[in-house]
Short mmCIF file of the C-alpha atoms (twelve columns), coordinates in Angstrom:
data_MODEL
# 
_entry.id   MODEL 
# 
loop_
_atom_site.group_PDB 
_atom_site.id 
_atom_site.type_symbol 
_atom_site.label_atom_id 
_atom_site.label_alt_id 
_atom_site.label_comp_id 
_atom_site.label_asym_id 
_atom_site.label_seq_id 
_atom_site.Cartn_x 
_atom_site.Cartn_y 
_atom_site.Cartn_z 
_atom_site.pdbx_PDB_model_num 
ATOM 1   C CA . MET A 1   5.745  2.637   -7.431  1 
ATOM 2   C CA . ILE A 2   2.780  4.690   -8.541  1 
ATOM 3   C CA . LYS A 3   2.397  5.027   -12.284 1 
ATOM 4   C CA . ILE A 4   1.712  8.735   -11.979 1 
ATOM 5   C CA . GLU A 5   0.876  9.357   -15.648 1 
ATOM 6   C CA . GLU A 6   -1.695 6.552   -15.536 1 
ATOM 7   C CA . LEU A 7   -3.146 7.987   -12.325 1 
ATOM 8   C CA . LYS A 8   -3.354 11.454  -13.880 1 
ATOM 9   C CA . ALA A 9   -5.147 10.045  -16.917 1 
ATOM 10  C CA . ILE A 10  -7.693 8.271   -14.710 1 
ATOM 11  C CA . CYS A 11  -8.241 11.549  -12.861 1 
ATOM 12  C CA . GLY A 12  -8.877 13.381  -16.136 1 
ATOM 13  C CA . ASP A 13  -5.543 15.206  -15.861 1 
ATOM 14  C CA . ASP A 14  -6.930 17.009  -12.807 1 
ATOM 15  C CA . ASP A 15  -3.870 17.683  -10.646 1 
ATOM 16  C CA . SER A 16  -6.012 18.656  -7.658  1 
ATOM 17  C CA . MET A 17  -7.732 15.248  -7.786  1 
ATOM 18  C CA . VAL A 18  -4.356 13.493  -7.909  1 
ATOM 19  C CA . GLU A 19  -3.149 15.559  -4.949  1 
ATOM 20  C CA . MET A 20  -6.303 14.750  -3.011  1 
ATOM 21  C CA . LEU A 21  -5.834 10.995  -3.567  1 
ATOM 22  C CA . LEU A 22  -2.162 11.136  -2.606  1 
ATOM 23  C CA . ASN A 23  -2.901 13.146  0.535   1 
ATOM 24  C CA . LEU A 24  -5.676 10.735  1.474   1 
ATOM 25  C CA . TYR A 25  -3.298 7.808   1.096   1 
ATOM 26  C CA . MET A 26  -0.659 9.495   3.269   1 
ATOM 27  C CA . GLU A 27  -3.202 10.353  5.984   1 
ATOM 28  C CA . GLU A 28  -4.707 6.862   6.081   1 
ATOM 29  C CA . TYR A 29  -1.761 4.631   5.196   1 
ATOM 30  C CA . GLY A 30  1.440  6.674   5.474   1 
ATOM 31  C CA . GLN A 31  2.539  4.734   8.575   1 
ATOM 32  C CA . CYS A 32  1.209  1.339   7.542   1 
ATOM 33  C CA . ASP A 33  4.652  -0.216  7.055   1 
ATOM 34  C CA . SER A 34  5.232  -0.052  10.820  1 
ATOM 35  C CA . VAL A 35  1.660  -1.241  11.462  1 
ATOM 36  C CA . ILE A 36  2.261  -4.269  9.225   1 
ATOM 37  C CA . GLN A 37  5.557  -5.045  10.974  1 
ATOM 38  C CA . GLN A 38  3.856  -4.841  14.377  1 
ATOM 39  C CA . LYS A 39  0.975  -7.095  13.322  1 
ATOM 40  C CA . TYR A 40  3.450  -9.582  11.853  1 
ATOM 41  C CA . THR A 41  5.543  -9.595  15.034  1 
ATOM 42  C CA . ASN A 42  2.387  -10.205 17.096  1 
ATOM 43  C CA . ASP A 43  1.118  -12.998 14.776  1 
ATOM 44  C CA . ASP A 44  -2.036 -10.923 14.205  1 
ATOM 45  C CA . LEU A 45  -3.441 -12.689 11.138  1 
ATOM 46  C CA . ASP A 46  -6.762 -10.828 11.242  1 
ATOM 47  C CA . GLY A 47  -4.978 -7.491  11.442  1 
ATOM 48  C CA . LEU A 48  -2.611 -8.435  8.617   1 
ATOM 49  C CA . PHE A 49  -5.537 -9.500  6.475   1 
ATOM 50  C CA . LYS A 50  -7.440 -6.270  7.123   1 
ATOM 51  C CA . ILE A 51  -4.559 -3.875  6.408   1 
ATOM 52  C CA . SER A 52  -3.281 -5.787  3.389   1 
ATOM 53  C CA . HIS A 53  -6.807 -5.987  1.950   1 
ATOM 54  C CA . GLU A 54  -7.272 -2.226  2.376   1 
ATOM 55  C CA . LEU A 55  -3.853 -1.531  0.870   1 
ATOM 56  C CA . LYS A 56  -4.542 -3.770  -2.113  1 
ATOM 57  C CA . GLY A 57  -7.582 -1.637  -2.946  1 
ATOM 58  C CA . MET A 58  -5.789 1.639   -2.344  1 
ATOM 59  C CA . PHE A 59  -2.797 0.609   -4.462  1 
ATOM 60  C CA . SER A 60  -5.174 -0.402  -7.230  1 
ATOM 61  C CA . ASN A 61  -6.730 3.079   -7.096  1 
ATOM 62  C CA . LEU A 62  -3.263 4.671   -7.162  1 
ATOM 63  C CA . CYS A 63  -2.055 2.652   -10.187 1 
ATOM 64  C CA . ALA A 64  0.627  0.928   -8.113  1 
ATOM 65  C CA . GLN A 65  0.324  -2.597  -9.503  1 
ATOM 66  C CA . ASP A 66  3.554  -3.981  -7.992  1 
ATOM 67  C CA . ALA A 67  2.519  -2.858  -4.515  1 
ATOM 68  C CA . MET A 68  -0.968 -4.230  -5.092  1 
ATOM 69  C CA . GLY A 69  0.524  -7.636  -5.905  1 
ATOM 70  C CA . LEU A 70  2.713  -7.571  -2.786  1 
ATOM 71  C CA . ALA A 71  -0.298 -6.682  -0.635  1 
ATOM 72  C CA . GLN A 72  -2.252 -9.517  -2.241  1 
ATOM 73  C CA . VAL A 73  0.424  -12.047 -1.240  1 
ATOM 74  C CA . VAL A 74  0.142  -10.983 2.409   1 
ATOM 75  C CA . GLU A 75  -3.646 -10.836 2.179   1 
ATOM 76  C CA . SER A 76  -3.962 -14.345 0.709   1 
ATOM 77  C CA . SER A 77  -1.641 -15.927 3.228   1 
ATOM 78  C CA . SER A 78  -3.232 -14.287 6.264   1 
ATOM 79  C CA . GLN A 79  -6.751 -15.006 4.977   1 
ATOM 80  C CA . ALA A 80  -5.804 -18.689 4.729   1 
ATOM 81  C CA . GLY A 81  -4.731 -18.631 8.380   1 
ATOM 82  C CA . THR A 82  -1.009 -18.763 7.653   1 
ATOM 83  C CA . LEU A 83  1.521  -16.196 8.750   1 
ATOM 84  C CA . PRO A 84  3.072  -14.749 5.576   1 
ATOM 85  C CA . ASP A 85  6.766  -15.339 4.887   1 
ATOM 86  C CA . GLU A 86  8.984  -12.679 6.406   1 
ATOM 87  C CA . SER A 87  10.225 -11.843 2.905   1 
ATOM 88  C CA . ALA A 88  6.634  -11.068 1.808   1 
ATOM 89  C CA . ILE A 89  6.247  -8.688  4.747   1 
ATOM 90  C CA . ASN A 90  9.632  -7.061  4.101   1 
ATOM 91  C CA . ASN A 91  8.931  -6.662  0.371   1 
ATOM 92  C CA . LEU A 92  5.561  -5.038  1.024   1 
ATOM 93  C CA . CYS A 93  6.964  -2.690  3.676   1 
ATOM 94  C CA . GLN A 94  9.869  -1.687  1.450   1 
ATOM 95  C CA . GLU A 95  7.486  -0.917  -1.424  1 
ATOM 96  C CA . ILE A 96  5.297  1.127   0.920   1 
ATOM 97  C CA . ARG A 97  8.336  3.189   1.962   1 
ATOM 98  C CA . HIS A 98  9.234  3.772   -1.710  1 
ATOM 99  C CA . ILE A 99  5.689  4.861   -2.510  1 
ATOM 100 C CA . ASN A 100 5.617  7.167   0.519   1 
ATOM 101 C CA . GLN A 101 8.829  8.823   -0.664  1 
ATOM 102 C CA . GLN A 102 7.498  9.106   -4.206  1 
ATOM 103 C CA . ILE A 103 4.342  10.802  -2.890  1 
ATOM 104 C CA . LYS A 104 6.343  13.198  -0.714  1 
ATOM 105 C CA . ASN A 105 8.406  14.176  -3.754  1 
ATOM 106 C CA . ILE A 106 5.267  14.741  -5.844  1 
ATOM 107 C CA . LEU A 107 3.552  16.819  -3.170  1 
ATOM 108 C CA . LEU A 108 6.530  19.137  -2.592  1 
# 
């Protein structure tokens, strides 16, 4: 989950900046759980590496350390040429869905 108070502090308590970051995430990565599942199903290691690498950076920016760690597991495995464990994929996708719901609730 996003540590929203930490994110607000980094943004200088500027709610419009927080909203902009959250909207950017949703536009770029709001559907990435299904993208990750598809790439996993198709054994697309390069695609898994790319999306998990991007997500790791985005989650770092959003103060979502748990999600960042989950993305890093998938990134490391796919970078090494190994398909990540299904549990790693499922954990990352579940965390993405939780973050998406958290963002939707914040942006209401």
